N, C-alpha and C positions, 0 to 999 in steps of 0.2 A: 436593412437592407434586403436584397433582393431574395427568395428562396431558389437555390438552383434546381434545375430540371431533372428528373431522372430518366434517362435516355436507358435501357434494355434491349438487346442484341436478342432477338429470337430465334434461335438455330435448329428448324425443327429436324430432328432424327428419324429414319427411316426405321422400319421396325424389325428388320432383317439385320440390320448393326449396330445391335445394342451391344455385341460385345468386339466390333472390330474399331479399329483405329483410327482417326481421321489421316487421311492424306496431307501428306504435308503442302500440298497446292491449297487446302480445307484448310489446313491449322493459320498460313500465310496471310490469307485472304479474310478471313474469318477475326484473326487481331488485327490485319489491318484497320479493318473498318472500326472494330471497336475500341481501339485506341486511337483514331479519327473520332469519333464521338466524345470518347472523352475529353481530346483538347476542345473540340468544338463545345462542348458545355462549359468548361473551365474557359474560354472565350467570352460566351454569352451570360456567364454569372460576371464578370468583371464589365461588361458593356452595360449592363444594366446598373448596375451601382456607380459607374462612372454619371451614366445621365443621370442616376437618383441624387446623385454629389453637385453635380453641375445645373442641374433645378433649386436645388439651394442656393448656390451660387448667384444664380438669377435675380432669385428676390434682394440681393443688395440695393437695388433701384427704390425697391418700397420706402418711403417716406417713416424718419423714424429709427432706418440703421447708421450708425458711422461706423467710419473705420477706425483702425486701428495700430499704433504701431508699436513693435515688440522687437524689440531688440535694438543692435545697431548697425545700421547697413542691410537690413532685410525687413519683410513685408508681411504682413498677415492680416487678411481681412475676417473680421465676426460677423456671424449671422445675424437673424432677427433674435434667437433666443441664445446668444452667445457662444455660437458652437463656433470653431475654427472650420473655415471655408478655403481648401487648399487648391494647389493649382492640379491642371491634368495628370503631369506627370508622378505630385505627389498621389492623387487618388488611385494611378495606376500601381503603385507603388503598394499602397494601401491594400488594394483587391488582392492582390499576391501574396499577403502576410498569412503564416500558417492558420492565424487564427479566423480567417476568411475564407479561405480554401479546405478546410479541415475535414469536410465533408467530401471535396471530389479528391483529396491528395490518398487517402486510401483505395478508392477504385485503383487511381493511376500506376500505384505502388503494385497493386494487384498484377495490373494489364503489364507493366515493364518488365515484373518476374519470370510471368508468363512468355514472353516475347523472348526472355534468356533462356527459361528450360526448353521451349522449341528448338532454339538455335543449338545447346549442347546436346541434346540427345539425338536430334538433325544429326549432327557433324558425323556421332559415333555408332547411328543404325541403323538412320533413314537412308533409302532408296533417291535420288539425283530425280530431278521433277523430268529431264531427256529421256531416262530411262525407262519409263512408265509410258505405258501403250496408255491411247487418247479415252480408251473407254474409262479408265481408272480414275481422269481429270473429272471429277464430277462440276457441272454447269452451277452460278450461284445464284439461279434464278427461286431456289428455294427459301433463300435468304430474308428475309423480310424484318425490315426495322421498322418498330412503331414507337410513337410515344405513350408510355406507359407510365404516371404519374404517381399509383398506388402502389408499385412494384419497386419497393426500396430495397431488399434484400438484395445480397451476392453473392449469394448460393451457386448461380448460375457461374460467376468469374470465378469462384474459389474451386468447384467441381475441375472446372479448363486449366486451373494452376496446380490441382490436385492430381491430374490424370498426366500432366507433362512430369511432374514430381517423381511419378513411377518408372518413368522412361529410364531416369539418370540411376547411377550408380549410388551408394551409399552414404561413399564420401564427396560426391558434387553435391547430393541430395540435403547434407548437413551445413556443407558451406554454402550453398544455397540460402537455405533456411537462416544460416549463423547472419548473413548480411541482411537481411531483408529489414527494413526497418518500421516495423513492426512489432507490438507488446509480445509479452512471454505465453500469455495464455492464444493467441492465435499461433504464434511460432507452433507451440504446444500442439493446438488443433491439427493443425496441418502436418505435421509431422505422423501424427497419432491415424492420421486418415491417408495418409501415402504408405505408409506400413502395414494396416491392415488392408490396403488394397493388395498389396507386392505379395503378403500371406496368401489369396484367397487366390490371383491368380499364377502360384506356386503353388496352391492346392488341384488348381484348375489342369496345369500341366504335367501335376504326378498322377492325377485320372488317366490322363491320356500317355502314360509311358513315357512321357521322356528322361525325368531322372530313374536313375535306379535306383535300388534300396540302400547300396553301399553311399550312394549320394545322398538319398535322404540322411543316413545314420549321421555321415559324418555332418550335413547341416546343421542337423541337433545337435552335435556333441558343440562345434561351432558357437551356436545360437545360447548352449550351456553356458559356456566358459565366458561368454561375454557376459552374458546375466548373471555371474556369479562375480566376475571382475567389478561389474557397476556397482551389484550391491557392496563389494566389499568397499571400496571406493568413497561410497554415500556412506557406510558405516565409519572408516577413518573421517571425515568429515563432521559426522557429527557427535563422533568422540574427541574431537577438539573443543579446548574449554572458552576459546576467543570468537568460538563461530559467529555467535550474533554480539557480544561482549563490548569488541572493540569500537563499532558503532553506537551502541549505546554510549557508553565511555564519553566516543567524542563528541556527540551530541550533547552530554548534560553537562559536561564540566569542560570541554574547549583540548583545544592539544595540547596544553602542558601537561595536563594531568595524564593525556593517553599516551604520550611520549614513554611516560613510565613502564606500562605496560607494555608498548611496543619492545621497547629495551629488554622486558624480562622477555620476551618471547624471541628475541634473538639470545638471549643467554642461552636458552633451552636449547637451543639449535647450536651453539658453538658447544656445550656441553654434552649433545649425545652425538656429536663430532668426533668427539674426545674418547669419548667412552668405545666406541666402535671397534678401534684397533688392539687396545688391550683389552676388551673382552674376546674378541675371536681369536688371538695371537697367543695369547699369556696366558688368562684364567680356564678359558676353554681345554685347554690343552693341559695344563695343568691339574683340573680336575679332572681331567678324564686318563691321565697318567699321574696320581697322587706320589709323594717323593716316598714313602714309607708306611709302616705300619704306622696309623696317628695314637696319638696320646690321649688316654681317656680322659675327655672334656668335663672341663668344670659344668655344674648344675647350674642352671638360667634362672638369674635372678631378677632379673628386670634393669637392674642398675647397668648392663651392658650399651645398654640404648644410650644412656646418655654419657657412658664414660669410651665406651668402644673395644674395651678389655675384656676380661674372663674368657667365655667361650667363642667369640670372635677370634680372638688372640692368633691361634693355630688354625685360620683357615685362609682361602685365597685373598681374602681382603688384603691383606696386610704382605709387606713385603718378604719378612723373615719364612713363611711357608713356601717359595717356591723353590724347586731345587739349582744346583751349581753343576749338574751334571747333564749327558748329553741323553735326551729322553729319546724311547724307541719304542715301538708295541711288544709285549712278551709274545715271543713265539710259544705257537700252544703245540706238543707234540702230538705226534698222530696215532690212527686208537692201533696201529699195528703191531706200537714198541720200536719205531723206526725214530733215530735223531732229528732234530729238526734240520734241514738245509740251511745252507748261512744266508742265502739271499729271503729265507721266508719271512722273518722279521723288517717292519718299515721301516724308511729311510728315516736315520738317526736327527735329533730335533737338538739342536743347541740351546738349551735354556738362557746364560748367560748372555750369549750373543742377540740372542730374540726380544731380551726384557730389553736391552741397551737401546737397540737398533728400533722397537716398537714404541719407546719412549722418544728417542728424537724423531723418529715420522711423524707421532702423531702431534709433535710439537710444530714438527715445520707446517704441516696440513691446519694446524691453526693458526699458526702465525699470518699463511696465504690467504685463508680465510677470513681473519681478521682486516689484514691492510684492504683487501677487496673489497668487503665488506663499508668497511671507513673510506674508501675511494669514489661508491656509490653512494653511501649516504651526503659524501660533499657535494656531488655533483646533483642529487636531490634537493639540497636544503639548497646552496648556493647558485640558485636557476642562472642560466643564461641571460633572460628576459629579464624586464623591470619588474614591479612594482605597481607601474603607472596601470590605473584602471581598469584595477584587479575588483574593485569595486562594482562595478558598470557586470564585469563577468562572471561575476561570484551570482548574482542578482538576475542575472538574464541566462545563463549559459549553465548551470550549476544542477540544474532541475535534470532527473534519470526520468526522460517518458515513458522507460520500458517496466518500469515499477507501477505494479497491477495489485499487490497487498497492502493492506492498513497500517501492517507493523512496518513494513517497511518503507511506505511513503510517510509516517510517522518519525521515523530514525532519522530518514531524509529532510524532512521539514528542521529537524531538531538540529542538524548537523550545519545546516545552509543559516538558519538564525547563530549558531554558533561563531559559524567565520563570520557574519557579518560585525560582530558584537569586537571579536579581537581583532577586525582591519581597522572599524571604528576607532580602539582604542588606539590601537597605532600610530593612525593619522593624527590623532586630537594629543597622542605625548609630541608629534616631532612639530605639532604646529604651539605650542604654550614650554618653550624655555622659558630655563629656570633664570630668576635674576642673579645678578653678580654675589648681591647681600645675600643669597638663598645658598647659592654655590660655596661660599667660603665657611657658611656654617655648616652645609654639607662635609666639608672637606674636614671640618675640623671634629666632627664627629665619628666621622670614619677614621683617622687618624687615632683616637683614642679607643673605638670601639675594635680597630687590627690589634692594640698593645696590649689590650685586655685577652683577646682570644690566643696572641702569641704565647701570653704568662701564663694563660688556659694550657692551651698546648703541651708548654716546655713543664707544667706541673704536669702533666698526666703520663709523659713519658718519663719520668723522673720515677714516678710513683710504678708504674709496670717496672722497667726497671730494677728497682729494689726488691720492689715485691718479687719476682722471677730468683735474685740472689736468693733470699730467704725459700725460695723453694727448692732450689737445691740444696740446700747444708741441711735442711729436715726435709731428706730423703721420705717417701713412702713406703710405707711394709704391706704386707699379702693382704690383709684384710680390712685395710683403710683404703681402699679405691676411690671412695668419696672425697678425698682429700686432692683428689687428679683436679674434681672441677674448680678449686679456687682460684689458680689462676684466669682460664675464664668467665669463670663470673667478675672475677674485678674488673677485665679488660671490655667488657659486653657494661659493666656499670658505668665506667668510665667515657665510654663511646657515646651512651645514650645521655647522660647529664650535662656529657658538654654540648651535645648537638641541640639541646633545651636549651642551654646558654646561647648558644647561637643566632636561634632563635629568638631568642627574646633580644638581643642586642639589633636584630635586625627590622623587629618593631620599633625599636630607639630610634634608629637611623634615619626610618622614612625615605625608603629611595623613591627616586619618583618613577624610574620605572620598576615593573612587577622582575620583568627578566632578569633587570640588573642586581635586583636583593636576590632570584633565585640563584645567579652565576657566581655571588659574593656566597652566600652559604655553602656551594659544593665547593668551592676551595678553600675552605676552611674548614671543612668538615674530609677534605682530601688531604690536605695536610696532616693532621691531628693522625689518623687513621695510615695513611704509608709512614710516620713517625712511630708507631705501636707496631707496624708488621716490621719494619725496620728492628728494632730492637729486638723483637721476638726471634726474628731471622739469628740476630746473634745470638741470642740464649739457647735454641737449638743448635744450631750447628760449629759455634762457639765452644760453650759450658756444657751443653749436653753432652757432646760428644766424648768429652775429657772425664766427666763424672760417671759414665756410664760405660767404662772400661770393661771387655769382658760379658757384655750384654750386647743386646740386639736394641741397639740406639736406632734405627731405621724403625722398629714396631712402634718404639717409642714416640718419634717425631709422629708415624701417621694417625698414632691415637689421639697424640697432641691435638693435630690440627682437623681429627674429626671432632674431638671435645668444643674444641672453638667453633666450629660451623655448626653442633648441634646448640652450643648455648648463644648464639646469635640469631638462630630460629627462635628460642623459646622466648626470647626477649623482645623479638619484633612482634609474637605473638602477643606478648603481655603489653605493649605498649601500644596495639591495637586495641585489645581489650578498655585498656585504661587510658590508655591517650586521647580514644575517640568515642567508644563506645560509653564511659563512664561521662566524662566527659560531656556529652552531649544530654545524658539524664539529667546529670545536674543543671545544666544551661536552660533545660527545657519545663523541670518539676520544680527546678527549687529558687532558682535568677529568674524564670518568668520569662527568658531570652528564647525566640527563635530563630537564633545563629546558631548554626553548627561550626564544627571546627572543619578551619580549610586541609583538604590534605596536603603536606608536607613531601615535597615531590624531591628537595633536595637531599634531606637525610634519608630519604625511601631510597633513593639512587646510588647512595656510597654505598647505604648496606647491600646493596647489590651488588656493586664495585669490589666490597668488601669481602663478599661471601666467595667470587670468583674467585679474589686472588688466593685464597686460601684454598681453594679448590684445584688453581694451578699449583701450589705449592707444595701440596701433599698429594698428586698423583706420582709420585716417583715411590713413597713409600706407601701407598695405598691406592693401586690400579683401580679399585671400586669406586674411589671417594666420589669421580663424577655421576655413577650413579646416584646415589647420596645426593649430592648436587642438583641432579633432576625433580627427586621425588621432594627434594625441599623447595625448588622452584614451580611446581607445581602447584603445592600447598600453599606456597604462598599469593601464586594467581589467586584461588578462590578465595582466600579470607580475604583478600585486599580488596579484592571484586566486592565479595559481600560485605563487607566494613565501609567501603566508599559509597556505595548506592545508597545505604539503612543511616551512617553519620556523618555522611561532611555533606559540604554544600558547595556550589561550585566556585571560584575565586571573586571575590568582591570587585577586583578589578582586571577584567578579560585583557589577554596581550597572546600576542600569536606566539608560538612558538616555533618556528620557521628551520631553526638551527640546533634545537635541542638533541635529536639521535646524532645528530657529528658531534658536538661537542662529548653525549656520552660514549663513542665507539672510540672518542680521540682519546678520553681519560682510559677507556680500558684499555685500550692498546700499549698509550708508553707509560705511564707508572704502573700499572698493572701489572700488563703482560711483561714488560721489558724486567722490571723488578723481579718476575717469580723465573723468568728466565734466566737471569744472574746468579739466582740462589740455586737454580738447579744445574747451570754450568757449574759454579764452585764445588757443589755434593761429587758430581761425578769425575771432574777433573781432578780436584785438591785433597778431598776428605777421603779418610781408610776406610772401607766398610769394613761392616762387623767380622771377625772369623769365628762365630759360632751359628749364624743363622743368613739366609740369601742366595741369592745365585753370585756373588762375588765374594766370598767369604774367603778362599783364599788369593786375592789377588791383595795388590798394594792401592788401587784405584778401580770407581767404576769404568773406567775408561780404558784398561789395560785389557777390558776381556774382548775388545777388536783388536787391538795389537798381538793378541794368543792368537786367534783367530788367522792375522794374515801371516802371522809366521808358521805357523802351520799348512797355509796353501804353498808360501814359499817352498816349501820342503818338498810339495806333493811333488809338483813339477813346474816344467816351464810354461804346460799349456794354462796355468791359471794366472802368468806373470799378471796381466791387465789388472787382476784384483786388486795386488798389493799396492799399484803404483795408483792407482784411483784412491786407494785409503789413504797414503800417503801425501798425497798432492789434493787433493780435495777434502777428506775428513781431518786429517792430523795435523794441516797446516790451519792456519789462525787468518791466514789471509783472505782462504774462500769463506771464511767464516764472516770478516771485515767486508768481504765485496759483495755478498748476498746481501747485508743490512744496507751498506750503500745502494744497491739496486734497490733495495726496497724503499728507503727516504728519496732515492731519483725518481721511482714513479709516485709516490705522492706530490711532489715537487712539482713533476711534469703535471699530472693531473689537475693541479691549484692554478699553473702559469694557462694553462689549456681553455680552461672556463675563465678566468681573466680574461683572458686575453678574447673569448666569444664575447663580452660582456663589452669589451672595451670597442669592437668593431660594431656590433646594434648598436651601442650605442651611436656612432658615426655614424652610423645607417638612417637613424632616425633623428638624428640632426641635420642630415643630408635630405631628408623626404619631408621634414619641415621648414626648411629653405624654400624647397621647389614650392611647397605648396603656397607658401607665401607672394612668391615669384608668382604665380599664377592667379591667386586673389588680385594683384596687385593691378596683372594684366586685363584679368576678368572688367574689375573698375574701372580702364581706360576704354575699355570697350562698351563699357554701360554707358557712358559717356555719348560715345556716338553712335547707339542702338539701343534706344529708349523703347518703353514698354508700354500701351495703355491697357490698363487693367480690364479696361471695359470690354478689349476684343481680346486680349492677350494675346497680343501677337508683336512683333520688331518689326519697327519702318526705321530706316537709315537715315532717313532727315526729315519726316514729319509725320503726325498719325491723326487721323480721320476717326474724330471722335462721333460715339452717337448720337450725342445731339446735334450733331451738324457743324459743329466746331471743327477748324483747322490752323491748328497748332505747327508754325514754323519753329522748330526746336533747333536749329542752327542760329536763330539771333538769339540775341541778348537779354532782349525781353521774354524768351520762352515762358512758360510755366513749367517747373517740374518738379516734382513732388518728391522730396528725398531728403535724407537723414544721413549727411557725411559724419563722422569717428572725426572726433577731434570738437573744441568749443572755438576754436578760431575757426577750423575753415565753414562750420554750421552758420557762424553769425555773418562772414564775408557774405554768405550765399541767402539768408536768408531773406535780403530786399529785395532782389531780383527776380529768384529760384523757388521759392516757397509759398506760390500764390496757387491757384485753382485755375484752369484756364474754364470760359464763359458757359461752354457746352457741359461739360464735366461737372462745374459745379450746381449744374442743372438738373442732373441725373444722380448727383451723389454719389459722383467716382472721384478717382485719381488719376493723373497722369505721372506717370512717375520711372525712373532710369528701370 
């Protein structure tokens, strides 16, 4: 390939004009000539490359070369060494490819953005050319264009670009740099040079007395605050545990394992959002204004971390600590001995009303964010476009050319390789359907496995119910708090054992699709966990409330849910230790196998949904339970990440998990969040609160706090009559609740139908494009019959062709020789007798006459 010539524009500068900026006329002329040279350079290189390839094409007349037909209806010639020789249009396209023009494109990019910055700065700050005197319009005679093959550096072009970037504002400069198709290192270099030069210019202006002392101080404060904000943002970005982990997991283990960690990250956001309102409106206020002199707390023994009782009982962590009175800041009497004025104290704070409405608002915000996340995930996973051609897109369009670091490029390579494996596995799965005999065998195995799974679920549910009744009949005394861990221990053991049984049955079933295997395991674990949680809800609100008459049953339920969360986390750690680490050590050292265990996506995801359901169930009785869940999720992320990297291997059968996030969020919304909302609504509307603790101790139900407040507003006067009306028709009425639920379901259904409609429209448009292309190809074949082409001259002749050998062939005659390969065996056999021959002239030169 021809080497491109390096054209450099030498613009001499006058000695006295070192610090002066060029005039608009100078910039325009210099840049126009500079840009014209780059275009001429590109055209010159393309012409040289075309000449070389046409010289190769001319070697076809050399004896020993043979033509070759490739494909159906298309022709390709092979040169002396087997290299394909293309037409002039193809050579022109190849010459303009990025791999052939990469030496010229960088200079064109810098020149293009130099022109943009000139226009932006001239628009804001430069005077018009007509307003300038003639002496300020320098001549171009000093500009000299010379050919310098040795000067390959682009410092002068960068200097022009930096000088123009200096004249822009900070926002315009950042926007311009962000849009440049350069790598990050070059962008960073341009930004640093432009910032340094702007600082030097301001220093010269300051020495000249342009800015005052106050202006310099204000500018320094602004820069300091900006630097502090950037440092805090970078620090927060570095603190995140998933900074580089998610890309690494996606590259090594695929999208299926990555979906688990993305779901865990989503749960962290939900719990942080759920914690904000109770932490600011309940916990902070009650901690600032304690209800009374605290009782002497018992000594800390360490068992409280597992049971949640002991010294944690009489704290802001549980429901019973919160006051049922109207809180206000106590008045401090003045030093002169006078009494407090009536308005000296702060505004009253109704704690029962705040507790009720804060929990309701937190759940409502969580519901809205959950529905939005689910609809967004649905739109992302069920994309409008089809998956046809995604293999070529992944191969040719996945690489990010702005990546310059070695680690980042290696991660990107792993991601692209894993994506290709998943796409090919999905493609092979659709191309190899199972036989009828295999389907019948699979259906019988599935039926037997589901019968065994349902029996296991029923047995586990009965066991939990019986053990919970035993726990009610044998109350725990004051010194036996460890016995409270018995029920959470039994439930966690049943969940873990049943999940391993389901995994073994999935291995016996031998599902054809790995994705189907994961979905079946998720369904089985979900049914088991929801059945156990249903029995526990009945145990807490049905049996425990009646058994704990005269005691604070809300605190007991909150502590029970805390124990379940802690025990579930402990079993997750034990499963990670023995199920992954110990099994890997046994497999490598004892069994001498190199296989590592695979990451169980179904069981780990259902553990996350189970823990989140416990959090939603207990937030009413323990406002700080979302904080415990946030800490649990962070530790779980770190432990699972370390175990995955050290003890697990990538799935033996890779599969594309394009819908996993949508499925996880759907399961989190409907069985989990909906069940927790029903449980809490029943507790608020139907169950009588304890008479010894909590903000609702004097009321029949928790919901009565809202009605008491409404009656108080009605007695105040007619000025607040609209508040009782809102409470009566929006809060007290069940119609609004059903209307809001129907509206949310309608939004979800509308999004689904919109996506389906868009996919249908795009499929119709693709079919229309396909039909149009087929019609165009048919028309082009008819045109080829009427306008043949001689490959020796590469020209179209409407009626005849003059071959280089001197022969003239009339192609309208029936005995004309045409070199054509038609589609279909019947058409080619009919035309082979009279139309597949070589013309005499072209036979002498080894050329073909064809359409």
